[in-house]
C-alpha angles and dihedrals in degrees: 000000000000091000091050090050089066090064107094104174100169115114102150138033116266111208113225093230091054094051094043093049090050092051093044091051091047092051092048100044103025094234138075114246102207094182092053091046092049091052089052092049091052089062089067104034142038128226131047095242094055093044090051091053091053091049089052090053092052092046091052091050094051091047094049094045100042093117093051092046088054090053088051091053092049092049090053091051092211094323130131122278088228089066085087117089120252091258092046090052090048090052093049093052093043096052093047090048091051093047090050094043110025092187084077090061091049091051091052092047091051091048094048092050089054094046090056089068104027141022100234133038126204116224090235091064088056092047090054095048094045091044090058088060103037102021126255099281138136093257092057092049091050092049094054092046092052098040098050093071089052091054089049089052088050089058095242101117138015127221107231093182136325108323096356122104138180133193117271124209119296119266110249113217125183102159110103098221093048090049090053092047090059089059094039092056093051094049093043095049098038090061092234126124096222147000131224114243088231090061096061093090095045110044113096094239094065093057088088096056139063097243099181091112100040096087102064124103100250099107111144112137115048106349137055130196121231133182117237126219091255092054100256119124121236137187127230136179114265131000 
């Protein structure tokens, strides 16, 4: 996963509502209408070049998360995407975004580590931490600038003033599939094959979610629970 982490990919801001509408339409109709999505993008941005970049970002996300989107469709059993609560929809979009563009996961990890010791984080701190992973280059700076508004729209962080952020309220998730997707995303992007149940409350990624219901035994979509040799349960991707 370390090699994949060096891929940045984000050049322009993707508005949450644009991404969510594209996913909801894909779930409903079984195909991605690029023309419809592009028209939606143009409501939020000017210039053909920038709109085209955003459309590329959305297209990449749908392609990379096709398996997960199919699991969402199965869990809905023909139902409407908007059956999910607002926090569950935010979580779905966030996880898919992180899987498509892992730098987002790294930014959230860096923020969470900071929020554990202080209430506000300066953007420059994030730039330094992410620069240590991806190199201090223009692409990295652009990515952070364009990703932060998406994280705000997801309800994870608040912008106190220019370049200064605080933690927002935790996302409350009750849907089984979405709960499992939180864990799936962490295991997939951390490069590990599993995670101990006891670690769910301590790893930086879980700071953004209400994890009170993540530890039960009802894993049936993306995650399975195993017993370790030392008697501690752990979670792994798949069956």
